[in-house]
Chimera marker file (.cmm) of the C-alpha trace (Angstrom):
<marker_set name="trace">
<marker id="1" x="-12.679" y="67.522" z="-68.120" r="1" g="1" b="0" radius="0.5"/>
<marker id="2" x="-15.736" y="67.193" z="-66.116" r="1" g="1" b="0" radius="0.5"/>
<marker id="3" x="-16.847" y="65.568" z="-62.844" r="1" g="1" b="0" radius="0.5"/>
<marker id="4" x="-16.547" y="61.814" z="-62.752" r="1" g="1" b="0" radius="0.5"/>
<marker id="5" x="-13.672" y="61.728" z="-65.480" r="1" g="1" b="0" radius="0.5"/>
<marker id="6" x="-10.736" y="59.397" z="-64.836" r="1" g="1" b="0" radius="0.5"/>
<marker id="7" x="-7.335" y="61.201" z="-65.197" r="1" g="1" b="0" radius="0.5"/>
<marker id="8" x="-3.772" y="60.401" z="-64.714" r="1" g="1" b="0" radius="0.5"/>
<marker id="9" x="-0.981" y="62.923" z="-64.042" r="1" g="1" b="0" radius="0.5"/>
<marker id="10" x="0.919" y="64.263" z="-67.013" r="1" g="1" b="0" radius="0.5"/>
<marker id="11" x="3.365" y="61.998" z="-68.619" r="1" g="1" b="0" radius="0.5"/>
<marker id="12" x="6.064" y="64.904" z="-68.170" r="1" g="1" b="0" radius="0.5"/>
<marker id="13" x="5.297" y="66.295" z="-64.492" r="1" g="1" b="0" radius="0.5"/>
<marker id="14" x="7.083" y="69.296" z="-63.822" r="1" g="1" b="0" radius="0.5"/>
<marker id="15" x="7.494" y="68.723" z="-60.131" r="1" g="1" b="0" radius="0.5"/>
<marker id="16" x="9.837" y="65.861" z="-58.624" r="1" g="1" b="0" radius="0.5"/>
<marker id="17" x="7.153" y="64.177" z="-56.519" r="1" g="1" b="0" radius="0.5"/>
<marker id="18" x="4.953" y="63.656" z="-59.006" r="1" g="1" b="0" radius="0.5"/>
<marker id="19" x="6.844" y="60.878" z="-60.960" r="1" g="1" b="0" radius="0.5"/>
<marker id="20" x="5.998" y="58.740" z="-57.832" r="1" g="1" b="0" radius="0.5"/>
<marker id="21" x="2.450" y="58.698" z="-58.693" r="1" g="1" b="0" radius="0.5"/>
<marker id="22" x="2.404" y="58.497" z="-62.706" r="1" g="1" b="0" radius="0.5"/>
<marker id="23" x="0.955" y="54.988" z="-62.428" r="1" g="1" b="0" radius="0.5"/>
<marker id="24" x="-2.051" y="56.116" z="-60.370" r="1" g="1" b="0" radius="0.5"/>
<marker id="25" x="-5.557" y="56.984" z="-61.565" r="1" g="1" b="0" radius="0.5"/>
<marker id="26" x="-7.575" y="59.748" z="-60.063" r="1" g="1" b="0" radius="0.5"/>
<marker id="27" x="-11.563" y="60.589" z="-60.315" r="1" g="1" b="0" radius="0.5"/>
<marker id="28" x="-12.297" y="64.240" z="-60.684" r="1" g="1" b="0" radius="0.5"/>
<marker id="29" x="-14.507" y="65.287" z="-57.852" r="1" g="1" b="0" radius="0.5"/>
<marker id="30" x="-14.916" y="69.117" z="-58.176" r="1" g="1" b="0" radius="0.5"/>
<marker id="31" x="-13.098" y="72.468" z="-59.644" r="1" g="1" b="0" radius="0.5"/>
<marker id="32" x="-12.732" y="74.533" z="-56.534" r="1" g="1" b="0" radius="0.5"/>
<marker id="33" x="-10.776" y="77.289" z="-58.455" r="1" g="1" b="0" radius="0.5"/>
<marker id="34" x="-10.595" y="78.536" z="-62.104" r="1" g="1" b="0" radius="0.5"/>
<marker id="35" x="-7.323" y="76.521" z="-62.676" r="1" g="1" b="0" radius="0.5"/>
<marker id="36" x="-7.623" y="73.658" z="-59.903" r="1" g="1" b="0" radius="0.5"/>
<marker id="37" x="-9.271" y="70.398" z="-59.903" r="1" g="1" b="0" radius="0.5"/>
<marker id="38" x="-10.008" y="68.165" z="-56.843" r="1" g="1" b="0" radius="0.5"/>
<marker id="39" x="-9.152" y="64.781" z="-57.349" r="1" g="1" b="0" radius="0.5"/>
<marker id="40" x="-9.613" y="61.333" z="-55.506" r="1" g="1" b="0" radius="0.5"/>
<marker id="41" x="-6.973" y="58.642" z="-55.656" r="1" g="1" b="0" radius="0.5"/>
<marker id="42" x="-8.670" y="55.464" z="-56.858" r="1" g="1" b="0" radius="0.5"/>
<marker id="43" x="-7.780" y="52.458" z="-54.729" r="1" g="1" b="0" radius="0.5"/>
<marker id="44" x="-6.336" y="54.404" z="-51.773" r="1" g="1" b="0" radius="0.5"/>
<marker id="45" x="-7.385" y="53.446" z="-48.105" r="1" g="1" b="0" radius="0.5"/>
<marker id="46" x="-7.871" y="55.619" z="-46.469" r="1" g="1" b="0" radius="0.5"/>
<marker id="47" x="-9.179" y="57.933" z="-49.398" r="1" g="1" b="0" radius="0.5"/>
<marker id="48" x="-6.652" y="60.510" z="-50.402" r="1" g="1" b="0" radius="0.5"/>
<marker id="49" x="-7.859" y="63.780" z="-52.038" r="1" g="1" b="0" radius="0.5"/>
<marker id="50" x="-5.625" y="66.287" z="-53.835" r="1" g="1" b="0" radius="0.5"/>
<marker id="51" x="-6.234" y="69.773" z="-55.407" r="1" g="1" b="0" radius="0.5"/>
<marker id="52" x="-3.959" y="70.308" z="-58.267" r="1" g="1" b="0" radius="0.5"/>
<marker id="53" x="-3.616" y="72.248" z="-61.319" r="1" g="1" b="0" radius="0.5"/>
<marker id="54" x="-5.640" y="71.097" z="-64.403" r="1" g="1" b="0" radius="0.5"/>
<marker id="55" x="-2.865" y="71.414" z="-66.598" r="1" g="1" b="0" radius="0.5"/>
<marker id="56" x="-1.035" y="68.528" z="-64.702" r="1" g="1" b="0" radius="0.5"/>
<marker id="57" x="-3.581" y="65.890" z="-65.472" r="1" g="1" b="0" radius="0.5"/>
<marker id="58" x="-4.828" y="64.345" z="-68.603" r="1" g="1" b="0" radius="0.5"/>
<marker id="59" x="-8.270" y="62.470" z="-69.185" r="1" g="1" b="0" radius="0.5"/>
<marker id="60" x="-7.916" y="58.318" z="-69.202" r="1" g="1" b="0" radius="0.5"/>
<marker id="61" x="-11.581" y="57.708" z="-69.238" r="1" g="1" b="0" radius="0.5"/>
<marker id="62" x="-14.439" y="60.309" z="-69.751" r="1" g="1" b="0" radius="0.5"/>
<marker id="63" x="-17.806" y="60.014" z="-68.194" r="1" g="1" b="0" radius="0.5"/>
<marker id="64" x="-20.685" y="60.187" z="-70.429" r="1" g="1" b="0" radius="0.5"/>
<marker id="65" x="-24.271" y="61.009" z="-69.692" r="1" g="1" b="0" radius="0.5"/>
<marker id="66" x="-25.885" y="57.933" z="-68.244" r="1" g="1" b="0" radius="0.5"/>
<marker id="67" x="-22.889" y="56.729" z="-66.324" r="1" g="1" b="0" radius="0.5"/>
<link id1="1" id2="2" r="1" g="1" b="0" radius="0.2"/>
<link id1="2" id2="3" r="1" g="1" b="0" radius="0.2"/>
<link id1="3" id2="4" r="1" g="1" b="0" radius="0.2"/>
<link id1="4" id2="5" r="1" g="1" b="0" radius="0.2"/>
<link id1="5" id2="6" r="1" g="1" b="0" radius="0.2"/>
<link id1="6" id2="7" r="1" g="1" b="0" radius="0.2"/>
<link id1="7" id2="8" r="1" g="1" b="0" radius="0.2"/>
<link id1="8" id2="9" r="1" g="1" b="0" radius="0.2"/>
<link id1="9" id2="10" r="1" g="1" b="0" radius="0.2"/>
<link id1="10" id2="11" r="1" g="1" b="0" radius="0.2"/>
<link id1="11" id2="12" r="1" g="1" b="0" radius="0.2"/>
<link id1="12" id2="13" r="1" g="1" b="0" radius="0.2"/>
<link id1="13" id2="14" r="1" g="1" b="0" radius="0.2"/>
<link id1="14" id2="15" r="1" g="1" b="0" radius="0.2"/>
<link id1="15" id2="16" r="1" g="1" b="0" radius="0.2"/>
<link id1="16" id2="17" r="1" g="1" b="0" radius="0.2"/>
<link id1="17" id2="18" r="1" g="1" b="0" radius="0.2"/>
<link id1="18" id2="19" r="1" g="1" b="0" radius="0.2"/>
<link id1="19" id2="20" r="1" g="1" b="0" radius="0.2"/>
<link id1="20" id2="21" r="1" g="1" b="0" radius="0.2"/>
<link id1="21" id2="22" r="1" g="1" b="0" radius="0.2"/>
<link id1="22" id2="23" r="1" g="1" b="0" radius="0.2"/>
<link id1="23" id2="24" r="1" g="1" b="0" radius="0.2"/>
<link id1="24" id2="25" r="1" g="1" b="0" radius="0.2"/>
<link id1="25" id2="26" r="1" g="1" b="0" radius="0.2"/>
<link id1="26" id2="27" r="1" g="1" b="0" radius="0.2"/>
<link id1="27" id2="28" r="1" g="1" b="0" radius="0.2"/>
<link id1="28" id2="29" r="1" g="1" b="0" radius="0.2"/>
<link id1="29" id2="30" r="1" g="1" b="0" radius="0.2"/>
<link id1="30" id2="31" r="1" g="1" b="0" radius="0.2"/>
<link id1="31" id2="32" r="1" g="1" b="0" radius="0.2"/>
<link id1="32" id2="33" r="1" g="1" b="0" radius="0.2"/>
<link id1="33" id2="34" r="1" g="1" b="0" radius="0.2"/>
<link id1="34" id2="35" r="1" g="1" b="0" radius="0.2"/>
<link id1="35" id2="36" r="1" g="1" b="0" radius="0.2"/>
<link id1="36" id2="37" r="1" g="1" b="0" radius="0.2"/>
<link id1="37" id2="38" r="1" g="1" b="0" radius="0.2"/>
<link id1="38" id2="39" r="1" g="1" b="0" radius="0.2"/>
<link id1="39" id2="40" r="1" g="1" b="0" radius="0.2"/>
<link id1="40" id2="41" r="1" g="1" b="0" radius="0.2"/>
<link id1="41" id2="42" r="1" g="1" b="0" radius="0.2"/>
<link id1="42" id2="43" r="1" g="1" b="0" radius="0.2"/>
<link id1="43" id2="44" r="1" g="1" b="0" radius="0.2"/>
<link id1="44" id2="45" r="1" g="1" b="0" radius="0.2"/>
<link id1="45" id2="46" r="1" g="1" b="0" radius="0.2"/>
<link id1="46" id2="47" r="1" g="1" b="0" radius="0.2"/>
<link id1="47" id2="48" r="1" g="1" b="0" radius="0.2"/>
<link id1="48" id2="49" r="1" g="1" b="0" radius="0.2"/>
<link id1="49" id2="50" r="1" g="1" b="0" radius="0.2"/>
<link id1="50" id2="51" r="1" g="1" b="0" radius="0.2"/>
<link id1="51" id2="52" r="1" g="1" b="0" radius="0.2"/>
<link id1="52" id2="53" r="1" g="1" b="0" radius="0.2"/>
<link id1="53" id2="54" r="1" g="1" b="0" radius="0.2"/>
<link id1="54" id2="55" r="1" g="1" b="0" radius="0.2"/>
<link id1="55" id2="56" r="1" g="1" b="0" radius="0.2"/>
<link id1="56" id2="57" r="1" g="1" b="0" radius="0.2"/>
<link id1="57" id2="58" r="1" g="1" b="0" radius="0.2"/>
<link id1="58" id2="59" r="1" g="1" b="0" radius="0.2"/>
<link id1="59" id2="60" r="1" g="1" b="0" radius="0.2"/>
<link id1="60" id2="61" r="1" g="1" b="0" radius="0.2"/>
<link id1="61" id2="62" r="1" g="1" b="0" radius="0.2"/>
<link id1="62" id2="63" r="1" g="1" b="0" radius="0.2"/>
<link id1="63" id2="64" r="1" g="1" b="0" radius="0.2"/>
<link id1="64" id2="65" r="1" g="1" b="0" radius="0.2"/>
<link id1="65" id2="66" r="1" g="1" b="0" radius="0.2"/>
<link id1="66" id2="67" r="1" g="1" b="0" radius="0.2"/>
</marker_set>
């Protein structure tokens, strides 16, 4: 996982509120801690940014060099 990748929440979230966001996609913005990832929810107005554990997301679309 790297900055710019598009991710979704894990299919089997372990926190109840996450089920409400299973269909949402997020863009990786940064890695503020060793185990955390900063995400921006795509399509939200105003912009919605989360910090969540890396183990709770899975990559949907990887950014490649040149993108």
